[in-house]
LUMMAR-998131 format. One line per field, with one value per atom (N, C-alpha, C): residue number from 0; x, y, z. Coordinates in pm, 1 decimal. Layout:
N
k: [NUM ...]
u: [X ...]
v: [Y ...]
w: [Z ...]
This chain:
175
k: [0 0 0 1 1 1 2 2 2 3 3 3 4 4 4 5 5 5 6 6 6 7 7 7 8 8 8 9 9 9 10 10 10 11 11 11 12 12 12 13 13 13 14 14 14 15 15 15 16 16 16 17 17 17 18 18 18 19 19 19 20 20 20 21 21 21 22 22 22 23 23 23 24 24 24 25 25 25 26 26 26 27 27 27 28 28 28 29 29 29 30 30 30 31 31 31 32 32 32 33 33 33 34 34 34 35 35 35 36 36 36 37 37 37 38 38 38 39 39 39 40 40 40 41 41 41 42 42 42 43 43 43 44 44 44 45 45 45 46 46 46 47 47 47 48 48 48 49 49 49 50 50 50 51 51 51 52 52 52 53 53 53 54 54 54 55 55 55 56 56 56 57 57 57 58 58 58 59 59 59 60 60 60 61 61 61 62 62 62 63 63 63 64 64 64 65 65 65 66 66 66 67 67 67 68 68 68 69 69 69 70 70 70 71 71 71 72 72 72 73 73 73 74 74 74 75 75 75 76 76 76 77 77 77 78 78 78 79 79 79 80 80 80 81 81 81 82 82 82 83 83 83 84 84 84 85 85 85 86 86 86 87 87 87 88 88 88 89 89 89 90 90 90 91 91 91 92 92 92 93 93 93 94 94 94 95 95 95 96 96 96 97 97 97 98 98 98 99 99 99 100 100 100 101 101 101 102 102 102 103 103 103 104 104 104 105 105 105 106 106 106 107 107 107 108 108 108 109 109 109 110 110 110 111 111 111 112 112 112 113 113 113 114 114 114 115 115 115 116 116 116 117 117 117 118 118 118 119 119 119 120 120 120 121 121 121 122 122 122 123 123 123 124 124 124 125 125 125 126 126 126 127 127 127 128 128 128 129 129 129 130 130 130 131 131 131 132 132 132 133 133 133 134 134 134 135 135 135 136 136 136 137 137 137 138 138 138 139 139 139 140 140 140 141 141 141 142 142 142 143 143 143 144 144 144 145 145 145 146 146 146 147 147 147 148 148 148 149 149 149 150 150 150 151 151 151 152 152 152 153 153 153 154 154 154 155 155 155 156 156 156 157 157 157 158 158 158 159 159 159 160 160 160 161 161 161 162 162 162 163 163 163 164 164 164 165 165 165 166 166 166 167 167 167 168 168 168 169 169 169 170 170 170 171 171 171 172 172 172 173 173 173 174 174 174]
u: [14065.3 14175.9 14214.4 14341.7 14391.4 14394.2 14355.8 14354.8 14482.3 14533.8 14651.0 14647.2 14729.4 14740.6 14886.0 14910.1 15045.7 15046.1 15143.7 15155.6 15251.0 15214.4 15303.9 15299.7 15411.5 15420.4 15436.0 15378.2 15395.8 15449.2 15581.2 15645.3 15608.1 15614.2 15586.3 15444.2 15352.5 15212.5 15175.4 15264.7 15237.5 15117.4 15104.7 14996.0 15051.1 14973.8 15007.6 14880.2 14897.0 14783.1 14793.3 14681.0 14678.0 14596.4 14656.3 14589.0 14517.7 14390.3 14314.2 14274.0 14319.1 14289.5 14420.1 14413.8 14535.9 14561.5 14503.8 14524.2 14649.7 14695.5 14817.9 14799.6 14678.3 14651.6 14680.7 14643.2 14669.9 14819.4 14893.0 15038.2 15100.5 15051.4 15101.5 15070.1 14951.8 14913.2 14998.0 15029.0 15115.0 15254.2 15309.8 15442.5 15441.9 15334.4 15322.3 15327.0 15249.5 15247.5 15383.6 15448.3 15579.9 15684.1 15675.1 15767.9 15750.3 15627.4 15600.7 15653.4 15628.9 15676.3 15827.9 15898.6 16044.6 16093.7 16031.6 16067.9 16048.1 15938.0 15910.7 16007.8 16048.0 16148.0 16279.5 16320.2 16443.6 16431.3 16318.8 16296.7 16294.2 16229.5 16221.3 16360.3 16444.0 16580.9 16661.1 16649.9 16724.9 16673.1 16542.3 16485.1 16529.2 16536.8 16583.7 16728.5 16812.4 16951.8 16959.5 16874.2 16871.0 16828.6 16725.6 16677.0 16788.3 16855.6 16962.4 17075.7 17099.0 17205.7 17172.1 17043.3 17006.3 16964.2 16936.1 16880.2 16969.3 17102.1 17181.0 17138.9 17092.3 17049.3 16931.5 16849.6 16736.1 16782.8 16906.1 16966.4 17069.5 17057.3 17147.6 17293.4 17312.6 17446.4 17465.8 17589.3 17619.5 17595.4 17535.3 17517.8 17634.8 17678.4 17786.3 17731.4 17769.5 17715.7 17741.1 17859.7 17890.4 17797.4 17765.3 17672.7 17530.5 17490.1 17357.0 17348.7 17448.0 17449.4 17451.9 17536.2 17546.8 17415.4 17350.8 17224.4 17114.3 17117.7 17021.2 17044.3 17169.8 17203.9 17162.2 17185.6 17149.1 16996.5 16923.0 16776.8 16722.7 16777.2 16732.8 16762.2 16881.5 16915.9 16824.8 16794.4 16710.3 16567.9 16509.1 16371.1 16365.5 16466.6 16471.9 16487.5 16572.6 16594.0 16465.1 16396.9 16272.0 16167.3 16159.8 16063.9 16095.6 16222.5 16261.3 16224.9 16253.2 16220.6 16070.3 15991.4 15845.5 15791.1 15863.0 15818.7 15823.9 15907.3 15925.9 15837.2 15765.5 15684.5 15562.6 15539.0 15417.2 15304.8 15205.7 15096.3 14988.6 14962.1 14860.0 14719.3 14632.9 14493.5 14437.1 14371.6 14313.5 14400.0 14524.1 14615.5 14647.4 14577.3 14609.9 14599.6 14490.7 14473.1 14573.2 14600.2 14700.6 14836.8 14868.7 14994.4 15002.4 14896.0 14893.5 14911.0 14843.5 14853.9 14995.7 15060.6 15197.1 15292.6 15270.8 15352.8 15336.5 15213.7 15189.1 15256.3 15252.0 15318.2 15468.6 15528.1 15671.9 15707.3 15621.8 15644.6 15643.1 15548.1 15541.9 15665.2 15714.2 15835.1 15955.1 15964.4 16075.5 16067.4 15949.0 15932.5 15973.8 15940.6 15979.9 16131.9 16195.0 16340.7 16410.2 16358.8 16419.4 16385.5 16277.6 16233.7 16270.4 16183.9 16200.0 16326.9 16360.5 16483.0 16606.1 16603.5 16716.1 16730.4 16616.7 16621.8 16684.4 16651.2 16710.1 16861.7 16908.4 17053.4 17114.6 17048.0 17099.7 17102.0 17000.7 17001.0 17114.9 17141.5 17252.5 17383.6 17396.9 17520.0 17535.9 17427.0 17427.6 17501.4 17617.2 17702.1 17649.5 17559.4 17506.1 17397.9 17340.8 17235.8 17296.4 17241.6 17281.9 17226.2 17272.2 17219.8 17068.7 17024.2 16880.9 16805.1 16866.9 16804.3 16791.3 16895.0 16889.5 16774.1 16765.9 16662.3 16522.6 16507.4 16377.0 16336.2 16429.3 16399.7 16372.2 16447.8 16427.7 16289.2 16246.7 16113.9 16003.7 16021.1 15923.2 15917.9 16033.9 16038.1 15975.1 16000.5 15943.7 15791.1 15738.2 15593.3 15538.9 15607.4 15565.7 15572.8 15678.6 15695.2 15578.6 15545.5 15435.6 15305.6 15277.0 15153.9 15153.4 15263.0 15271.0 15266.4 15340.6 15346.1 15209.6 15140.7 15009.3 14912.7 14914.2 14821.7 14845.1 14968.3 14993.5 14978.4 15015.2 15001.0 14853.5 14770.2 14626.8 14565.8 14604.3 14554.0 14603.9 14727.3 14783.0 14712.6 14689.2 14619.1 14478.5 14411.5 14277.2 14282.6 14381.1 14395.1 14428.9 14512.2 14546.6 14423.7 14344.6 14221.8 14127.6 14112.7 14025.4 14082.3 14211.9 14279.5 14252.4 14273.9 14253.7 14109.1 14016.7 13875.3 13840.4 13889.8 13858.4 13912.3 14026.6 14087.9 14072.9 13981.9 13949.4 14064.5 14129.8 14236.7 14194.4 14255.6 14223.7 14347.7 14331.4 14442.6 14458.3 14582.2 14614.8 14724.3 14714.6 14813.2 14941.3 15055.4 15186.9 15259.4 15335.2 15414.4 15555.5]
v: [8655.0 8742.1 8719.6 8701.5 8679.5 8810.1 8808.5 8929.4 8934.8 9053.9 9071.8 9211.9 9234.7 9367.7 9409.2 9527.5 9579.9 9719.7 9746.8 9877.7 9964.2 10086.6 10184.1 10308.8 10373.6 10487.2 10618.1 10721.9 10856.4 10938.5 10943.5 11000.8 11145.5 11229.6 11370.9 11397.8 11309.8 11327.9 11252.4 11171.3 11086.8 10997.4 10947.7 10859.7 10739.0 10634.7 10519.2 10470.8 10404.6 10345.5 10195.2 10131.1 9985.9 9944.4 9863.6 9817.3 9687.9 9678.4 9560.3 9478.7 9515.7 9435.9 9388.1 9287.3 9227.0 9246.6 9345.0 9361.8 9444.4 9439.9 9511.4 9662.4 9711.9 9855.3 9898.2 9815.3 9847.5 9852.4 9759.3 9758.1 9884.6 9928.6 10051.6 10172.4 10174.0 10283.0 10282.0 10164.1 10151.8 10205.0 10166.5 10216.0 10368.3 10422.2 10567.4 10633.3 10580.8 10634.4 10616.8 10501.3 10476.1 10577.2 10615.4 10716.0 10848.4 10885.1 11007.8 10993.5 10878.2 10855.1 10866.0 10806.5 10812.4 10956.1 11029.9 11170.6 11248.1 11223.1 11292.8 11253.4 11126.6 11085.0 11160.8 11173.1 11246.6 11393.2 11454.1 11594.6 11611.0 11519.7 11527.4 11517.0 11426.9 11413.6 11542.0 11597.5 11720.4 11838.1 11845.8 11953.2 11936.4 11812.8 11785.5 11831.3 11806.2 11850.6 12003.3 12072.7 12219.4 12263.4 12200.0 12232.7 12212.4 12098.5 12068.8 12171.8 12225.6 12324.6 12457.5 12493.3 12623.7 12614.3 12494.6 12477.6 12531.5 12533.7 12591.7 12735.1 12809.8 12947.3 12952.5 12848.8 12846.1 12836.0 12791.5 12781.5 12891.0 12998.3 13112.9 13072.5 12977.2 12933.7 12962.2 12982.7 13013.4 12891.0 12915.8 12810.5 12818.8 12704.6 12697.5 12741.2 12860.6 12914.6 12821.9 12764.8 12675.6 12554.6 12502.4 12388.4 12430.8 12547.9 12599.4 12619.1 12684.0 12712.0 12582.0 12488.3 12360.3 12282.6 12281.7 12207.6 12276.6 12408.2 12481.1 12450.7 12456.4 12427.0 12285.5 12190.6 12051.3 12038.1 12103.3 12097.7 12160.0 12273.2 12338.3 12250.9 12195.4 12107.7 11985.2 11932.0 11813.2 11841.1 11949.6 11979.0 12004.7 12068.4 12089.8 11956.2 11869.8 11737.5 11656.0 11655.7 11579.5 11635.4 11766.3 11825.9 11783.8 11777.3 11731.7 11584.2 11502.7 11360.3 11339.4 11420.7 11407.4 11434.8 11513.4 11542.4 11417.3 11319.5 11198.1 11082.7 11102.0 10995.3 10967.2 10839.1 10797.4 10796.7 10879.8 10892.6 10789.5 10697.8 10596.5 10656.4 10590.0 10632.4 10633.1 10741.4 10756.7 10837.4 10866.5 10939.2 11079.5 11124.5 11253.5 11370.9 11377.4 11489.8 11483.0 11362.9 11343.0 11390.3 11355.8 11397.5 11550.8 11613.9 11761.2 11824.0 11767.4 11821.5 11804.3 11692.8 11672.1 11768.5 11791.3 11890.4 12028.9 12066.2 12195.8 12200.1 12088.6 12078.7 12100.9 12034.6 12050.6 12193.1 12254.8 12394.9 12482.2 12455.7 12529.2 12506.0 12381.9 12352.0 12427.2 12432.3 12504.2 12653.8 12709.7 12851.6 12879.3 12788.5 12803.9 12798.6 12703.2 12688.7 12810.5 12858.7 12975.5 13106.1 13108.9 13231.0 13232.7 13174.9 13180.6 13111.9 12996.0 12929.0 13009.8 13071.7 13157.0 13276.1 13330.0 13439.8 13391.4 13270.5 13214.3 13206.0 13163.3 13156.0 13295.5 13395.4 13532.5 13581.0 13545.2 13584.3 13516.7 13391.4 13321.6 13391.4 13436.3 13501.4 13643.8 13709.5 13850.4 13870.7 13935.3 13958.5 14071.0 14153.7 14265.7 14222.8 14107.6 14059.2 13975.2 13991.8 13905.2 13765.1 13668.7 13532.5 13530.2 13601.8 13607.9 13679.9 13783.4 13856.4 13769.9 13691.4 13598.3 13500.2 13443.4 13343.1 13405.5 13527.5 13596.0 13612.9 13652.2 13668.8 13533.1 13433.2 13298.9 13246.9 13271.1 13226.2 13289.4 13413.2 13478.1 13405.4 13366.4 13293.2 13154.7 13091.6 12958.8 12966.7 13072.0 13090.7 13101.0 13177.8 13190.4 13055.2 12979.5 12847.7 12757.1 12757.2 12672.4 12705.0 12832.2 12873.5 12830.8 12856.9 12819.9 12668.4 12597.9 12452.0 12390.7 12445.0 12391.6 12399.2 12510.5 12526.2 12419.5 12400.6 12301.3 12159.4 12138.9 12005.5 11968.0 12062.7 12034.8 11997.9 12069.4 12036.8 11900.1 11869.7 11740.0 11627.7 11648.5 11548.6 11525.3 11631.8 11620.5 11540.3 11569.5 11497.0 11350.6 11323.4 11185.1 11109.1 11173.0 11109.5 11076.9 11170.6 11148.2 11035.5 11038.0 10933.6 10796.2 10785.9 10658.1 10611.8 10703.7 10670.0 10625.7 10700.6 10671.7 10537.0 10496.2 10370.7 10258.3 10277.4 10171.8 10137.5 10237.7 10214.9 10276.9 10230.5 10280.3 10348.1 10466.8 10540.1 10501.9 10487.2 10457.8 10554.1 10612.9 10708.9 10639.7 10694.6 10650.9 10772.4 10755.4 10866.1 10824.8]
w: [4963.8 4996.6 5142.8 5167.1 5302.1 5379.6 5503.7 5586.3 5669.6 5687.9 5771.9 5829.9 5928.3 5988.1 5980.1 5935.3 5924.1 5984.0 6067.2 6130.1 6048.6 6028.3 5967.5 6053.7 6066.8 6157.5 6082.4 6139.3 6089.5 6206.1 6217.7 6334.5 6359.0 6257.4 6275.7 6318.4 6282.4 6318.2 6444.6 6495.4 6610.6 6584.8 6463.1 6425.2 6351.6 6347.5 6264.7 6199.0 6089.2 6020.6 6034.9 6050.7 6050.0 5929.1 5844.9 5725.0 5758.8 5720.0 5755.7 5634.0 5517.3 5399.5 5340.7 5257.9 5208.4 5061.0 4997.4 4854.0 4825.2 4700.5 4664.1 4673.1 4649.7 4664.8 4808.3 4905.2 5044.8 5072.1 5015.3 5034.0 4976.5 4862.8 4801.6 4890.1 4948.0 5037.9 5164.5 5213.2 5330.8 5298.0 5183.7 5142.9 5131.5 5073.8 5060.4 5198.7 5291.0 5426.4 5493.6 5472.2 5530.9 5482.6 5356.6 5303.6 5377.6 5401.8 5477.1 5619.3 5679.3 5815.7 5824.5 5729.3 5730.7 5712.7 5623.7 5605.5 5735.2 5802.1 5927.7 6037.8 6040.2 6139.3 6117.8 5993.0 5962.4 6004.3 5970.6 6008.7 6160.2 6227.7 6373.8 6436.8 6385.6 6438.9 6416.3 6297.2 6266.5 6349.7 6369.2 6452.3 6597.8 6644.0 6780.4 6796.6 6697.3 6702.9 6713.8 6637.6 6644.5 6784.0 6836.2 6970.9 7073.7 7065.2 7160.2 7152.1 7033.8 7016.6 7083.6 7086.8 7146.1 7292.5 7339.8 7474.0 7587.1 7575.6 7685.2 7720.4 7620.3 7647.1 7744.5 7746.2 7839.1 7984.2 8003.6 8137.3 8160.1 8080.4 8090.2 8067.0 7975.7 7936.2 7788.8 7750.2 7610.7 7521.8 7406.9 7306.2 7208.7 7160.8 7063.4 6927.7 6882.3 6758.3 6639.8 6631.3 6518.5 6515.4 6632.3 6640.9 6600.6 6646.7 6611.2 6460.7 6404.4 6259.9 6179.7 6220.7 6148.7 6154.9 6270.7 6281.7 6201.4 6194.6 6111.8 5964.4 5922.3 5782.0 5743.8 5833.6 5809.0 5795.9 5883.4 5879.9 5752.1 5712.2 5588.8 5467.3 5460.2 5347.5 5344.9 5460.9 5468.4 5421.3 5466.5 5424.8 5274.5 5219.9 5074.7 5001.7 5053.4 4993.0 4994.8 5105.4 5116.2 5020.8 5008.3 4914.2 4771.6 4737.0 4602.6 4582.4 4683.2 4674.3 4658.8 4724.9 4719.6 4579.8 4502.0 4365.0 4277.5 4316.0 4236.6 4283.5 4391.8 4450.1 4363.9 4342.8 4272.9 4377.2 4354.7 4450.2 4417.2 4510.2 4482.7 4481.5 4410.0 4404.5 4546.5 4579.8 4712.4 4806.6 4766.9 4855.0 4803.7 4702.2 4638.5 4736.1 4811.9 4904.9 5020.2 5066.0 5170.8 5119.9 4996.5 4933.3 4925.9 4881.4 4872.4 5010.5 5109.1 5244.9 5299.2 5266.9 5313.1 5243.7 5116.0 5045.0 5106.7 5141.6 5206.2 5343.5 5414.3 5544.1 5529.0 5429.1 5405.8 5365.4 5285.4 5248.9 5374.2 5462.8 5589.0 5674.2 5677.1 5752.9 5696.9 5564.1 5502.7 5535.0 5531.2 5564.9 5709.2 5798.7 5939.1 5953.0 5887.4 5897.1 5836.8 5723.5 5658.1 5729.1 5802.1 5869.3 6016.7 6097.6 6243.6 6292.3 6236.9 6281.3 6241.8 6124.9 6082.8 6178.4 6223.2 6321.5 6451.8 6491.9 6614.1 6599.4 6484.2 6459.7 6474.6 6419.2 6430.1 6575.3 6654.3 6795.9 6870.6 6839.8 6905.5 6872.5 6749.0 6703.7 6757.5 6790.5 6830.2 6962.2 6953.1 7070.4 7159.4 7107.6 7186.1 7285.1 7263.0 7353.1 7465.2 7584.5 7695.7 7669.5 7746.2 7731.6 7756.8 7859.7 7890.1 7778.2 7723.1 7612.6 7488.1 7462.5 7348.4 7367.1 7488.1 7512.5 7502.3 7549.0 7539.9 7394.0 7310.1 7166.8 7100.4 7139.5 7084.8 7121.7 7244.2 7286.3 7200.8 7161.4 7072.3 6938.4 6888.3 6761.7 6777.0 6888.9 6913.9 6917.9 6976.7 6979.6 6837.2 6752.6 6612.9 6541.4 6568.6 6508.2 6548.1 6675.4 6723.3 6651.2 6634.2 6566.3 6419.6 6349.7 6207.9 6189.4 6271.0 6259.3 6289.5 6387.1 6423.0 6305.7 6233.8 6120.2 6012.7 5971.5 5866.4 5919.9 6045.1 6104.6 6117.8 6157.8 6170.2 6035.3 5930.9 5796.9 5752.1 5783.5 5747.9 5824.3 5951.6 6032.0 5977.9 5942.1 5883.4 5752.5 5669.4 5542.1 5567.5 5666.6 5696.4 5748.4 5832.0 5881.0 5765.6 5673.4 5557.5 5470.5 5447.8 5370.9 5432.8 5562.2 5630.6 5617.4 5633.6 5621.9 5479.4 5381.4 5241.1 5193.9 5246.4 5200.5 5302.1 5396.7 5493.6 5586.2 5640.6 5737.2 5869.6 5974.8 6107.7 6164.7 6219.1 6279.4 6425.5 6468.2 6606.0 6646.9 6766.2 6813.7 6857.5 6816.4 6861.0 6913.8 7020.5 7073.6 7092.4]
């Protein structure tokens, strides 16, 4: 069997896997990981757009409500779309727990977008709050998001580490 090294990225996890064997099972595992990486890249871009829409409030400037709402709607539609696509994915042998952990991660992301991010949209829209008041409320939501995201991300990272170990792959950090 010919040996090769192939890099695959997992953007949302800031990790990559390096495959060190050359069998077709490894290629299938790499494709599986690449699908997750691509989904995370899309989510990261959409989350960045949402962040950019609300960031003027951190400088005591008005945020464009239509932009905030549109970026929230786009992020919600995207996470739902990715969850639907994941239902059709053929899970390779050895990746079952990683797949379950990623599904749980996506469920957590959807809950955050429907919960805390939706609250942020409402704070941006609220005309009774000052700009500083809006930002103070948004920061509380961001704190909640960080806590919720950390829990599902930690479980996903643990599952990815186990997956890599079980299928003879080595994890390398990417930022």
